[in-house]
C-alpha positions as CSV (number, residue, x, y, z in Angstrom):
1,M,202.3,30.4,-127.0
2,T,206.3,29.6,-125.3
3,A,207.4,27.7,-122.6
4,T,206.8,30.7,-120.1
5,D,202.9,31.0,-121.3
6,S,200.3,29.1,-119.2
7,A,197.7,27.3,-120.9
8,A,194.3,29.4,-120.8
9,T,192.0,26.4,-120.9
10,A,190.3,24.0,-117.9
11,P,192.5,21.1,-117.1
12,P,192.1,17.9,-118.9
13,E,189.9,15.1,-117.9
14,P,191.1,11.5,-118.1
15,S,188.2,10.5,-120.2
16,Q,189.5,13.1,-122.7
17,F,192.6,10.5,-123.7
18,P,192.4,7.5,-125.4
19,V,195.7,5.3,-124.2
20,L,195.8,5.7,-120.2
21,V,198.9,4.4,-118.4
22,E,199.5,3.5,-114.3
23,H,202.4,4.6,-112.9
24,A,203.9,4.1,-109.7
25,A,206.3,7.1,-108.4
26,H,209.2,5.5,-106.7
27,Y,211.8,7.0,-104.0
28,S,214.3,8.0,-106.7
29,D,212.2,9.7,-108.6
30,L,211.6,12.4,-105.4
31,D,213.4,16.0,-105.8
32,P,215.2,17.7,-102.9
33,S,211.0,18.6,-102.1
34,R,210.1,15.3,-101.8
35,R,208.2,16.2,-105.1
36,V,208.3,14.2,-108.3
37,D,211.2,15.9,-110.1
38,R,210.1,17.6,-114.1
39,D,212.6,15.0,-115.6
40,T,210.7,11.7,-114.5
41,L,207.6,13.5,-116.1
42,I,209.0,13.6,-119.3
43,R,210.2,10.0,-118.7
44,W,206.6,9.1,-118.0
45,F,205.7,11.2,-121.1
46,E,208.1,8.8,-123.1
47,D,206.9,5.8,-121.3
48,A,202.8,7.1,-123.2
49,R,204.5,7.5,-126.2
50,V,205.9,3.6,-125.9
51,Q,202.6,2.4,-124.4
52,L,200.6,3.9,-127.4
53,G,203.0,3.0,-130.0
54,R,202.1,-0.4,-128.8
55,E,198.4,0.2,-129.3
56,A,198.8,2.2,-132.3
57,L,202.1,0.8,-134.4
58,Q,201.9,-2.7,-133.1
59,A,205.5,-1.9,-131.8
60,D,206.8,-3.1,-128.8
61,L,210.3,-2.6,-126.5
62,A,212.6,-4.9,-128.9
63,D,211.1,-3.0,-132.6
64,R,212.2,0.0,-130.6
65,A,215.9,-1.7,-129.8
66,E,216.4,-2.2,-133.2
67,G,215.4,1.1,-134.7
68,L,212.0,-0.4,-136.6
69,V,210.1,2.6,-134.9
70,R,211.7,5.8,-136.5
71,L,209.9,8.5,-135.0
72,L,212.5,10.6,-133.0
73,L,211.4,13.0,-130.6
74,V,212.0,16.6,-131.3
75,A,210.8,18.8,-129.0
76,V,209.0,18.1,-125.3
77,R,207.0,20.6,-122.6
78,V,206.0,19.4,-119.1
79,D,204.0,22.1,-117.0
80,V,203.5,21.4,-113.2
81,L,199.9,21.6,-111.9
82,A,200.1,20.6,-108.3
83,P,202.9,19.3,-106.3
84,L,203.2,15.3,-107.2
85,R,204.0,13.5,-103.9
86,I,205.2,9.7,-103.6
87,A,201.9,8.8,-102.0
88,G,199.4,6.8,-104.9
89,D,199.5,6.2,-108.2
90,Y,199.2,8.5,-110.9
91,R,197.7,8.2,-114.4
92,I,199.5,9.2,-117.7
93,G,197.2,10.3,-120.5
94,I,198.1,10.5,-124.5
95,G,196.6,11.4,-127.3
96,V,197.0,12.7,-130.9
97,T,196.9,16.5,-131.3
98,A,198.4,16.7,-135.0
99,I,199.7,14.7,-137.9
100,G,201.5,16.4,-140.8
101,R,203.8,15.7,-143.7
102,S,206.7,14.0,-141.4
103,S,205.5,14.5,-137.9
104,V,203.5,13.8,-135.0
105,T,202.5,16.2,-132.0
106,Y,201.4,14.8,-129.1
107,R,199.7,15.8,-126.2
108,Y,199.7,14.6,-122.2
109,A,197.9,14.6,-118.7
110,V,199.2,13.7,-115.6
111,F,196.3,12.3,-113.5
112,A,196.1,12.2,-109.4
113,G,193.1,10.5,-109.1
114,D,190.7,12.3,-111.2
115,E,193.0,15.4,-110.8
116,C,195.0,17.1,-113.5
117,V,198.2,17.6,-111.3
118,A,200.9,18.3,-114.7
119,T,200.4,18.4,-118.2
120,G,202.5,18.7,-121.5
121,A,203.7,18.0,-125.1
122,S,206.0,16.6,-127.4
123,V,206.7,16.1,-131.5
124,S,208.2,13.6,-133.0
125,V,209.5,13.3,-136.5
126,Y,209.6,10.5,-138.9
127,L,213.1,10.0,-139.9
128,G,214.3,8.2,-142.9
129,D,218.2,7.6,-144.1
130,D,218.7,10.8,-145.0
131,G,216.1,12.7,-142.5
132,P,212.9,13.3,-142.1
133,E,210.0,11.3,-144.4
134,P,206.4,11.8,-144.9
135,L,204.9,9.6,-142.7
136,P,203.5,6.4,-144.6
137,D,199.9,6.1,-145.1
138,D,199.4,3.3,-142.5
139,L,201.2,4.6,-139.8
140,R,199.5,8.2,-140.7
141,E,195.8,6.0,-140.2
142,Q,196.9,4.4,-136.6
143,L,197.7,7.5,-135.4
144,G,194.5,9.4,-136.7
145,R,192.9,6.8,-134.2
146,H,194.0,8.1,-130.7
147,R,193.7,11.7,-132.0
148,I,192.0,14.2,-129.2
149,D,190.9,17.7,-129.6
150,G,191.8,20.7,-127.4
151,P,194.9,23.1,-127.2
152,T,198.8,22.1,-127.7
153,P,200.7,23.7,-125.1
154,G,203.5,25.6,-127.2
155,L,206.9,24.5,-127.6
156,P,210.1,26.6,-128.1
157,D,210.6,27.9,-132.0
158,R,213.7,25.7,-133.4
159,D,214.6,28.7,-135.7
160,V,215.1,31.2,-132.8
161,V,218.5,29.9,-132.0
162,R,220.5,32.7,-129.8
163,P,224.3,32.5,-130.1
164,R,226.2,31.1,-127.1
165,E,227.7,34.7,-125.8
166,A,223.8,35.4,-125.5
167,F,224.0,33.3,-122.3
168,P,226.0,35.0,-119.7
169,F,225.8,31.9,-117.4
170,R,227.9,28.8,-118.6
171,V,228.0,25.1,-117.4
172,D,230.2,22.7,-118.7
173,V,228.7,18.6,-118.7
174,R,230.6,15.8,-119.6
175,T,228.3,12.3,-121.2
176,R,228.4,9.6,-119.4
177,F,228.0,6.2,-121.1
178,G,224.8,5.3,-119.1
179,D,223.5,8.5,-120.2
180,L,222.9,6.8,-123.8
181,D,220.0,5.1,-125.0
182,T,219.3,2.4,-127.8
183,N,219.7,4.7,-130.7
184,R,223.6,5.4,-128.9
185,H,222.8,9.4,-128.1
186,V,222.1,11.0,-125.1
187,N,218.5,10.2,-124.0
188,N,216.0,13.1,-124.3
189,V,215.2,12.9,-121.0
190,R,218.8,12.5,-119.9
191,L,219.4,16.0,-122.0
192,A,216.0,17.8,-120.2
193,G,217.5,16.7,-116.5
194,W,221.1,18.7,-118.2
195,Y,218.9,22.0,-118.7
196,L,217.7,21.8,-114.8
197,D,221.3,21.2,-113.6
198,G,221.6,24.3,-115.3
199,L,219.3,26.2,-113.6
200,A,220.0,24.8,-110.2
201,E,223.6,25.9,-111.1
202,L,222.6,29.0,-111.7
203,H,220.3,29.5,-108.4
204,L,223.8,28.0,-106.6
205,D,225.6,30.9,-107.8
206,V,223.3,33.6,-106.7
207,L,222.5,31.7,-103.5
208,G,226.0,31.3,-102.4
209,Y,225.9,27.7,-102.7
210,P,224.5,26.5,-100.0
211,I,225.0,23.4,-98.4
212,G,221.8,20.9,-100.0
213,G,221.7,22.9,-102.8
214,P,219.3,25.1,-104.4
215,L,215.6,26.2,-102.1
216,D,212.5,24.3,-103.1
217,G,211.0,27.4,-104.3
218,L,213.1,28.0,-107.1
219,A,212.5,24.5,-109.1
220,P,211.2,25.7,-112.7
221,S,207.6,24.7,-112.7
222,S,207.4,24.9,-116.4
223,L,210.1,23.4,-118.6
224,A,210.3,23.2,-123.0
225,V,213.3,21.5,-124.5
226,S,213.8,21.4,-128.9
227,Y,216.6,19.0,-129.1
228,L,218.1,20.2,-132.3
229,D,220.8,17.8,-133.1
230,E,222.3,14.4,-131.6
231,V,224.5,14.8,-128.4
232,H,227.2,11.9,-128.4
233,Y,229.6,10.1,-126.0
234,P,232.3,11.0,-125.3
235,G,231.9,15.0,-125.2
236,I,232.1,17.8,-123.0
237,F,229.6,20.6,-124.1
238,Q,228.7,24.0,-122.9
239,L,225.3,24.8,-121.1
240,R,224.3,27.9,-121.4
241,V,221.4,30.1,-119.0
242,G,220.1,33.5,-119.7
243,V,217.0,35.3,-117.4
244,V,214.9,36.9,-120.2
245,D,212.2,38.1,-117.6
246,I,211.7,38.7,-113.8
247,D,208.0,40.5,-112.5
248,D,206.2,40.6,-109.8
249,D,206.9,36.5,-109.1
250,V,207.7,34.6,-112.0
251,V,211.7,34.2,-113.7
252,R,211.7,33.2,-117.1
253,Y,214.7,31.7,-118.6
254,A,216.3,30.6,-122.0
255,C,218.8,28.3,-122.1
256,G,221.1,26.6,-125.0
257,L,223.4,24.0,-125.2
258,F,226.7,23.6,-127.6
259,D,229.0,21.8,-128.8
260,E,231.9,24.3,-129.5
261,G,230.0,27.1,-131.2
262,R,227.5,25.1,-132.8
263,C,224.2,24.8,-130.6
264,V,222.5,21.0,-130.4
265,G,219.7,22.1,-128.0
266,I,217.6,24.9,-126.5
267,A,215.2,25.0,-123.8
268,E,212.6,27.8,-122.1
269,A,211.7,27.5,-118.2
270,A,209.5,29.4,-115.8
271,G,209.0,29.5,-112.0
272,T,208.7,31.3,-108.9
273,F,212.4,33.2,-107.6
274,R,211.2,33.5,-103.9
275,A,214.0,32.3,-101.3
276,T,215.5,32.9,-98.0
277,D,219.2,32.7,-97.3
278,A,220.9,30.4,-94.9
279,Q,219.8,32.7,-91.7
280,G,216.0,32.6,-93.2
281,E,216.5,35.9,-94.4
282,A,214.8,36.9,-97.7
283,V,217.0,36.9,-100.6
284,D,216.2,39.8,-103.3
285,L,216.9,37.7,-106.2
286,A,215.7,39.9,-108.5
287,T,218.3,42.2,-108.1
288,T,221.1,39.4,-108.0
289,L,219.8,37.9,-111.2
290,E,219.9,40.8,-113.2
291,P,223.7,40.5,-113.9
292,F,222.5,37.1,-115.8
293,R,219.8,38.6,-118.6
294,L,220.4,37.0,-121.4
295,R,222.5,39.5,-123.8
296,G,221.9,41.0,-127.8
């Protein structure tokens, strides 16, 4: 399953998750459509992992700041099922769905009351000084206490890396000091935001750069990211976007982040593509997006 697939199962319920984190929506979490944006949800997932770490790993933020927690995120996905507005509080559920030799897979759900309004998944890898290492037995046991059943949403295949020239649309991104986390590389939430910005730039290009940015209906409902390598400061990176497929009401995208010719991240996204121009007339996005299909 890829990021463009929807889960064909019933939405999860709060009782399925061993850890539930209360989270209020703040004004700064909202996008122009007055809904909680996608990278905010990925940040909420990060907060939930920290909370699970406190409960399962006996690790707090001070441990993370000192680099004592060596689980590094390598992939994350979010699927928005219903609008998330600023009114009311939310709960983020998190549980462990798989424990590999050196990796752990988490599943998430965001609840407004008991209604599931978003789901997600992520994979973290246990790192040593020379790369991935087997999970220690005590860590494996502690994570195992938070196992849950159910499907895990798909994540991009890290082995499918397209060349830079396959993506027809390009946006250059300069790292900022404020993008860095305690590991001194660009934080995963910031990087997810880069892909969302790249899609918005593509939509601006095909719509003629309307004032206020692309219209609400073009924001992707699904985003999945694989982090292939660290992104450092300072630096200028190429974010590339291509259209994978267009059907009756959904467009699917692929993205790549490049440090010169080296791919350091990939993403997949999907969303509706109904839009109107500044005069309120429907835009034939299927035609205007056609030149931006992936090459090769």
